[in-house]
Each structure stands twice: as C-alpha cells, then as structure tokens.
C-alpha positions in Angstrom: 0.0 0.0 0.0 1.3 3.4 -0.9 -0.6 6.6 0.0 0.1 10.2 -0.8 -1.5 13.0 1.3 -1.3 16.8 1.0 -1.9 19.4 3.6 -1.5 23.2 3.7 0.8 25.2 6.0 0.2 28.9 6.6 3.1 31.1 7.6 2.7 34.5 9.2 6.2 35.8 8.7 9.0 36.0 6.2 11.0 33.2 7.9 9.5 30.7 10.2 10.0 27.2 11.6 6.6 25.6 11.9 6.1 22.3 13.7 4.1 19.8 11.5 4.9 16.7 13.6 1.3 16.3 14.7 -0.1 16.5 11.2 2.4 13.9 9.9 1.8 11.5 12.8 -2.0 11.7 12.2 -1.5 10.8 8.5 0.6 7.8 9.4 -2.0 6.7 12.0 -4.9 7.2 9.6 -3.0 5.3 6.8 -3.1 2.1 8.8 0.5 1.3 7.7 2.3 -0.6 10.5 5.8 -0.8 9.0 7.3 1.2 6.2 8.6 4.7 5.4 7.1 8.1 5.4 8.5 10.8 3.1 7.7 14.4 3.9 8.3 16.7 0.9 7.7 20.4 0.0 7.3 21.3 -3.7 8.6 24.9 -3.2 12.0 26.4 -4.0 11.9 28.8 -1.0 10.8 26.4 1.7 12.2 23.3 3.3 11.8 20.4 5.7 14.0 19.6 8.7 14.0 17.5 11.9 15.1 19.2 15.1 14.3 19.5 18.8 10.8 20.4 19.6 10.9 20.5 23.4 12.4 24.0 24.0 11.1 26.9 21.9 14.4 28.7 22.3 15.9 26.2 19.9 13.6 27.6 17.1 14.6 31.2 18.1 18.3 30.3 18.1 18.1 28.4 14.8 16.3 31.2 13.0 18.6 33.8 14.4 21.7 31.9 13.1 20.3 30.9 9.7 19.4 34.6 9.1 22.9 35.6 10.0 24.5 33.0 7.7 22.2 34.0 4.8 21.0 37.6 5.3 17.9 38.8 3.5 19.8 41.4 1.5 23.4 40.8 0.5 23.8 42.1 -3.0 22.0 39.2 -4.6 21.3 39.4 -8.4 18.0 37.5 -8.5 15.3 40.0 -9.6 12.5 38.7 -7.4 14.5 39.7 -4.3 14.2 36.3 -2.6 17.6 34.8 -3.2 18.2 34.3 0.5 15.1 32.1 0.6 16.3 30.0 -2.3 19.7 29.5 -0.6 18.2 28.6 2.8 15.8 26.1 1.3 18.6 24.4 -0.5 20.6 24.3 2.7 17.7 22.7 4.5 16.6 20.3 1.8 13.1 19.7 0.5 12.3 16.3 2.1 12.9 14.1 5.1 12.4 10.3 5.2 11.2 8.6 8.4 10.8 5.0 9.4 7.4 3.7 10.4 7.4 0.9 13.0 4.4 -0.6 14.8 2.2 2.1 13.2 4.3 5.0 14.6 7.1 7.3 13.3 10.4 6.2 14.8 11.6 9.5 16.2 13.7 10.5 19.1 12.1 11.8 22.3 12.9 15.4 21.5 12.6 15.4 17.7 9.9 17.2 15.7 9.3 17.7 12.0 9.5 21.3 10.9 8.3 23.1 7.8 10.8 25.9 7.1 9.4 29.1 5.6 11.9 31.4 4.0 9.7 33.6 1.7 6.5 34.2 3.6 4.0 34.9 4.6 2.3 32.4 2.4 0.1 29.3 2.3 2.2 26.3 1.2 1.8 22.6 0.4 3.3 19.6 2.1 3.2 16.2 0.5 3.5 13.1 2.6 4.0 9.7 0.9 3.5 6.7 3.1 4.9 3.4 1.8 4.1 0.1 3.4 6.8 -2.5 3.5 
C-alpha cells in the first residue's frame, strides 16, 4: 500500500519554523500502515523540511537567528525577485525528510519534531506526505 497525502501550512512571517509533527503523525496513523517509510516533501524552492528539537522553543529562536545571520535577507544578490536568500536557505535545509514507520508510529527521538521551514513568507504552502508500506 502506498498513499500520498497533501496538507497546507500557513506562515505568518517572512521566515518561520513551523512544527508539523502532529499532522504527519496523524496521517501515518490514519493510513493504517504498520511498517514502512514516510517521506515528507515540500514542492517549493523557497521552503524546506528539517527535523530538530521540539521541546524547547528557544531552539527555534536560536536556529532562525543563526540561519538569518548565515544567509542575510539582502546581500547584493542578483535575482530579480528579491528572494535569493530564501532559495539559498531552502537548498541548505533540503526539500524532504524520510522517516521510518514501525508498529504504526514514526520512529523519532524523544525530543525530535518535523518542521516546515518558511523562507519567503507569509504564504500558504503545500506539504506532500507519501506513506509506503513494506
């Protein structure tokens, strides 16, 4: 059994780290797949997906502070749309994550969460989740 699900994520800022762990867990549970893999993918060139700590909100603040220092919004970029920083950040993050499903649950560490990374908001975005039994 292979299922593909799509849901929307709404960002309220130019850059944001949005926890989507609950949505992905619900899709895995609803799929009924007991063992397999779950691929979380964003079809956008200015957004990404990452896994990081979700216990302390200061991790998000620190992460966003540092990535914005590494790739500032304006730095003499040539891209006419003015969102080169977003393209660079999304490529650094990556556009997908693959997780193992075991006994009907995502195999994640105690402190791990799945994050949608917005780098060119605010916008409404899509997240695709493919659940593969096996």
